N, C-alpha and C positions, 0 to 999 in steps of 0.2 A: 374689478377686484377679484382676486383668486378666492376660491371657496373649497372647503374640504370635499373630496370626491365621494360619491356614493351616498350622500346624506340628504338629498333633496327629492321630494315628491310634491306634487301640487297640493296646496292647502285648500280644503273645501269647507266652507262655512255655510251651514243651513241657516236661512234667515239672515243673510248678509245685510250690512248697513247700507243705506242709500248712498248714491255716489257722492253726495255733498258732505257726508260725514257719518259718525256713529250716532244713533238715536240718543236723545238727551236722557231718557229714562235708563238706558243701559249704562251710560257714563256714570249716572248717579249711583246705580246699583254697584258697579265696579268700585267706585270711590268709597262707598260705605263699607262694602265687604273687605276691601284692602285695609281700611282703618280699623275695623273690628278685629281682624285676624292679627295684624301686626301689634295691636295693643297688648296682646298676651305677653310680649317680650318686656313690657315696661310696667306692668301692674305692681311689681315688687319694689320698684325704686323708692317710692315714698314710705314703704312699709319696713324698710331695713332696720330702723331704730326699734320698732315694735318686735320684729322677728328676732332681733338680737337679744332682747329681753326675754321673749317667750321661750326660746331654745337655749338661752344661757351661752351664747357664743360671742366671739370678739367682733369688732367692727370689720376687720379684714375678712374674717370668715363669712360674715353676713354678705359682704360684697361679692363673694364667690357665687352667690345665687344669680346675680346679674351676669357675671362672666360666663357661667355654665349655660345659662339660657341662650346667650349670644353664641356660644360655641355650638350649641344644638342647632341654632339657625344656620351657622356656617355648614354644618354637616348636612342639613337639609338642602342648602343651596348647591352643594357639590353633588350629592347623590340622588336628590328627589326632583329638583327643579328641571334638570336636563330631560326628565321624563316627559315634560311638557312638549318636547319636540317628537317624542317617541310614542306617546299614548294619546288617546282622545282626552282632551283637557277637562271636559265636564265630569267625566267619570273619575279622573285622577283627583280633581278638587273634592269630590264627594268623599272619597276614601280618606284623604288627608284630614278633612274636617272631622270625620268620625273618630279618627285616632286622637286628634287634638281634644275633642270632647272628653274622651275617656281619660286622657292624661291630666286634664284640668280637674276632673272629678277626684283623681288620685291625689293631686296637689291639695285640694280643699280638705281631704280627709287624712292628710299626712300626720302621722303620729311622732315623727322625728324629723330633724333637719336633713339627714341623708335621703329620706323618702321624698321630701320636698324638692331636693336637688335633682333626684332621678326623674321625677315627674316633670320638672321644669325643663330638663334636657330634652325630653321627648316632645313636650308641647312646643318648645322652641324649634325643634327640627321640623315639625309638621305645620307650624304657622307660616311656612314659606308659601302657603297658598297666595298670600299677597303678591309675591314675586312671580307667580304664574298668571295672575290676573292683569298685572301691569303690561307685560309683553302681549297678552291677549288683546288688550285695548290698542296697543301699537299696531298689531297685525290687522285690526279692523279699520284703523284710521287711514284716510288718504294721505299721500306724502306731504301735501302742502299744509295739512293741519295736524300732523302727528305730534309735534311739540306741544301744541295747545291742548290736545286731548289727553296726552300722557300727563301734562301738567295738572289738568283737572283731576284725573284719577289719583295722581300723587298728592294733590291737596287733601283728598280724603285720607290717604295713607298717613300723611304727616300730621293731620289733625288727630287721627287716632293715636299716634305716638304721644302727642302732647296732652290730649284730653285724658288719656289712660291714667296719668298720674292723679289728676283731679278726681276722676271717678273712683279710683282705688282708694284714695284718701277718704273721700266722703263715705263710701260704702263700709270701709273698715272701721271708721269711727262710729258709725250707726249700728252695724251688725257684726263686726269682727272681720279679721283678715281672711278667714276661711270662706266667707260668703263672696269675697272678691273672685276667688277661683271658681267656686260652684256656680256663681252667676254667669261668669264668662262661659262655662261649659254649656249652660242653657242657651246662651246666645250663639255659640258655635253650632249647636244642633239645629237651631232654627235657620241659621245661615246656610247650612248644608242643604236643607230642604229648599230654601228660596233659590239658591243658585242652580240646583238641579232642575228646577222647574223653568227658570227664566233664561238661563244661558243658552245660546245657540250651540249646536254641535260644532266642534272644531277638530278636523281630522289631523292626524300626525303629519309632520313634514318629512319624516324619515321612517324607514322600515328596517334599518340595520339593527343588529343585536345591541342590547343595553351596554355591554362593555365597550362596544365601538363608539356608542354615543358619549360615554365618559371619556374615552381616549380622544375623541374629536373635540371635546370641550377644552382639554389641555392644549390641543393643537391650535385652537382658535387664539389662545393667549400668545403663542409663538407667531402666528400668522398676522395678527393685528396689534402692533405696538401701542396703538391708541387705547386698547382694552386694558392693558397692564398699567399704562400711565394714569388713566382715569380712575382705575381701581386704587392705585396708591394715593392719588390726590384725596379721594374720598375716605381712605383708611385714616389719613392724618386728621381730616375734619371730623370724622365720626368718633375717632379716639378722643378728641377734645370735647365733643358733645357728650360722650358717655362719661368721661371723667367729671364733667360739671354736674350732670343730672344724677349720677350715682352718689355723689357726696354732698350736694347742696342740702339734702334733707337733714344731715347731721348738723349743719350750720343753723338751719332754721329752727330745729328742735332743741338746740343747745342753749347755754346760759345767756347768750347775747339776745336772742329773740323769743325763746320759750314758745314757739309755735306748736299748736296741737296738730294732729294728722289732717284735720280739716283746713287749718291754716296753711299747711304745706300744699294741700290740694288747690287751694285758692291761688297761692303763688304760682303753681304750675300753669294756671290759666293764662298768665302773661305770655308764656312761651308760645301759646296757640296763635298769637298774633303773627308769628313768623310764617305760619302756613299760607298767609295771604300772598306771599311772594311767589308761590309755585307757578300759577298761571303766567305771571310776568316773566319768570325765568324761561318758561316754555316759549313765550313770545321772543325773547332774546335769542333763544336757540334757533327758532325758525328764521330769524333775520341775520344769522351768521355772526353773532356776537359772543359765541361760546368762549373763545379763548380770553377775550378782554374781560368779560364779566367773571370768569373763573378767577383771574388774578385779583379783581376787585373784592371778591368774596374772601379770599385768603387775607387780603390786606385789612378787611374789616374784622375778621375773627380774632386776630391777635390783640388789638386794642380792647376788644370786648372782655378779654380776661384781665386786662389792667383794671377795667371798671369792676370786674368781679372781685378782684383782690381788695379794692377799696370798699366793696360792698359788704365785707365782713362786719362793717359798722353801720351800713345803710341798706335797708331793704329796697329802697328806690334804685340805687345803683345796681344791686343784684338783679332786679327785675329788668332794668335797661340792658344789662349785659346778657341776660337770658334771651331777650328779643333779638338783639343784634346777632348773637351766636346762632340761634335757630334759623334766622333768615339766611345767614351765610352758608350754613350747612345744607339747607334745603336748596339754595341756588346752585351749589356745586353738584348736588345730587341730580337735579333735573337736567342740568347741562351735560353731566356725564352720561346719563341714560340716553339722552337724545343722540349723543355721539356714538354710543355703543350700539344702539338699535339700527343705525345706518350701515354698520359694517357688513352684515349679512342678513337680509330679510328672512332667509330660510332657517336661521339658527338663533333666533332672538331669545328663546328660552335658555339655550346653552350660554350665549353671550351674557345674558342677565345673571345666570348662575355664577359664572366666573367673576363678574363685576361685583355683585353683592357679597359673595363669599370673601373676596379680597378685603373689602372695606369693613365687613363685620368682624373679621379678625382684628382689624385696627380698633373697632369698637370694644371688643372683648378685652383687648390689651389695655385700652384706655380706662375701662371700668376697674380692672384690677390694679393698675398703676395709680389710679385716682384714690382708691381705698388705701393703698399702701402709703401714698404721699400724705393723705389726710392724717393717718395714724402717726406718721413720722414727723410731719411739719405743719399740720393744721391746714386751714384754708389757703394760707399764703403759698404753701408748697403746691397745692392743687392748681392755683392760678398760674404759677410759673410753668408747670407741666402743660396746662391747657394752652398757654400762649406759645410755647415752643413748637407745638405740633403744626399749627397753620404757618408758622414762620418757616419750618422745614419744607412744607408743601410749596410755599411761595418761592423759596430758593430753587426747588426742583422745577417749578413752573418757568423760571428764568432760563432754564436750559432748553426750553421748547422754543426754538427759533421761529420767527414769523412765518417763514415758508412751511416749516414743519407744522406750525399751528394751523395753517390753512388746510394741510393734509388731514390733521386730526379732526377738524371741524366738518370736513366735507369728504371724508374717506370713502363714502359709498355713493357720492353724487357724481 
């Protein structure tokens, strides 16, 4: 496999993992840290109804909080995550978590919606620590177990996404929405210290100037067709995921169900069941089933939105749709990362940067379109939008011929 020239130097890890794999305590730490940092992107989702009333804004305007946070994440993926190949990772993680802490404090003290938007943009950008930790785990893992280890770390990340809504709802109902942000700031400060102490040093894999690193990230997209394809797959799936979770709180707190913030948080717990599929998806990836299970995930996501549409009158159907959708999205994410990480072992941070940035753009678009669809046509319109996105991904998947599929799954083998 061809690689961008001038970008490789040996990676040196102090305290490397034993030959049989990464130590269990380190996997657990990376999983918890990934979940805690990525949760910052989702705390606001169940709060949108409350924030709409507090700041006297429209439903669509409230939805821009989720969109802008995800846009911040994309910015961080493009400009900050590639530094994981250029700088010593432990120091980079410490700096980013420090900035995240300050941004969350600003969000918790926000005196107006624009200030909350600005703070969320910054915290979204620096919460990309999760996407530095995942390739960190991939770099430490042996080839034969990489899918399983990444799957375990991703289980923590995905659990953080799903539980963030429940935690946010419970804390806001008890102590107010500001404590959600201020409490997370305390957690980020503690996490910065813990990771600084526990993580092994991980030397840069390149010494070229920063602008060359950015340029090489774009070059990787051209060099590896699998990178763009997997990014577009996940953009469609994450767009559907974001449309669902950005707007479902309006349904649950509306005249049909009259849920309190705690009720919305308890509902969000059902989605956490979807995180259980992450290690299984890693197993499928290790056994060469990436293409087949990707198609199956697309085929499952579209009917989930049919259930969601009917769920406007049944919370059981809504919950079932949430579980199926989350499982499908997580499956394609794990399979996509497994494929991407094989493309160039010396450029995993940059590969991950391009991959995550691509699909988070889809997520940001899904959040905004979901809010607009809900305002224009209610929950039925959101369900149609959500079903259309995995269908488009499935149609694109059919253009991936079997021989090409084998190339995508084993591009670096």
